[in-house]
Phi, psi and omega in degrees: 000160179214157182222146180241138179184173176272126178299134182294334187267332182241340184082358181288144175280127182222154167252127178251126181248135184229149176210138180056034175081006186234141176293123182260329181203147172228112186233155177299145180206154171237134182290149178293322181244092185295326181300320178281316185289339177301341180271357187256117173252150184231129180219169169299159180298143185282144185243128179239116184275358184211101180226115182267343182165174181187151171057035179088001181246133188248129175271003182225032174283183178303324176225126174264128182249162175298328178295321176301315182296316182297317183288323175298315180301310179303314183293326180292326177305321182297338182254017174085004181276121177257341184218133179209165176247101171304133189250120181261118186258175184313134175185190177295161176304315186296316181294315179295322181295319180294322179294316178299319180293319184295319179293319178298315182294322177299319177294320182292328184266354181212116184297322183296318178296320177296324179293325184276331182264111181279343181158171183263139175256117174263110182253096186101175008269012186272062188235175176295139176270356184287136176300135185106283178298329180294333184064223182268003179292139185290118183299332181302327188255002176293134182203171181284156180301143182220107185296323180294319180295315178299320179298324178294319176295321179295323176297314180294332179276000181064030180080013186271358176287123184239348183215135181224125178262130182223161173259120186299338185282348180292143182300129176086007186296317185300314180293319179302313179305312183296318183289320180294316178295320180295334180292342174099131171079006183242131174257149181246134179240151178263131179194164180048056189229155168232030182300146175277176184305315182293319178294320177294318178298318181296323179295318177296315177297334178279343175131358177294137187231357182223164170241128184275128183027063184302137183097347175239166189063054186213164175298141177291334176227131181211172178302139184295325172189146352284160171205173189288343177281312178301316181302318181286326175296325182277344184280109182291344179281355182245132173265129186265135172262134179236143170267107184259055180267001182085357181240319182289326177231129178291164182305315183291323178295311179302312180300316181292319182291322180293321178298320180293329185249026183309130182072003181224037176230153179232141174265133175231160178269316188056036181293151172250181188297340180284349178298136177083001181267160180293153175304147180155186179257139180223157174266126185272171183300324183269014168091359179263154178273136178238157179234127175260117183277166180294339178272004177093357177288132179248118186224161177286143181290328182288326181218098184298350178287338188260124176290146179248020179121178179265139182235022181237137180281177187295327180298322178292321179298321178298309182290328178289321177296320178297317185285315186278321185263351177072022178275166181279164174304314183301314180300317181293320179290320174306323183289350177238012182226275186294320183292312175299323177298316179293317180298326183266353179075044178248084189295337183273351183253163170077018181210153174261097182202146176301131181098345177282161178294140184275063169260120184224150173234122176254131188211161174246153178223117185276179185296339179274354182091006179282136182259135175235115178291131182256324180203141178239127185241127177238120179061035178080007181232135177298129176248346174202138176223141178303126180088355179227071184294343181264019185302322180303315181295323179298324182277356182071018183241026186297132177298000000 
């Protein structure tokens, strides 16, 4: 199969040909219908390292099912995401273990889901118990790192856990980071922390390489300097993940943070199950009522000042980062393709090159900066096309 579009990084018209899931050729091309093709940009498939749920399906409910995983995967295809990390957050050992097992089984039982899920992100429970840094994670289940517990989750996940978020100030974190990395295939990220400068430096020296949604999961008021946000921004050994939904980070903060981490930042959605749903009031998993506004802000109904999670997919984050931070299309797309692939050590993903995996996202961008995904390709096969929502079923690869 082949696709024609303008490369997001150079603007050149190219034809990309794929076979057996791999890009076989990239050649110059001019579209037959220039008026229509002028709207088509072509990039590697978008990668989201943090997805808690989407489109009404929760990966962190009391019970996570294979159906939940399949529906989240299907919904993300509509937004240009070809690769993602389902994120299992703080909870009891049993609940987290069950979620890991369900995600693994979904991958084992459906090749398309396995192709889309690069691995599991375990966010917690080894996080700060302090109000603010803890975020929405349940304080009851916050605890110190436990290598044996993590190994049990990894066993249930079939070895699919690839990313773990920890707070460096927890007892035993340095040894935990070293042991988890030594076990193979796992990256460690710093998040939901109030660690001091020395603790953060020790975590980096132990092998931590990323910051989880930097600027969020933090005290609303803190010392102007030093503090754990400045320390992570200044640490060249850390690649920062940002939620660019226009609500988690204000325009000036996002712009300043991206400037500090230029070439070392990644965009993530961090969506919860309310993402992609119509505006309105909903009952959340923890029993509180939340309100999803028309502008995509998800807040608690009791106190509109408090965010109840992210409700925007990665395509929105790309266009918001361009608009608020003033970065180029290329920089924004790099932040969801080549940079996450490099940070996670996935050499076949995130690039337009012969021999790379044929994961592609074709999209249009209008004069207002709004992005419309036109086609999503996974392993050289279309899994979603604008105007053809049942394409997965037609291809026999329905999640």
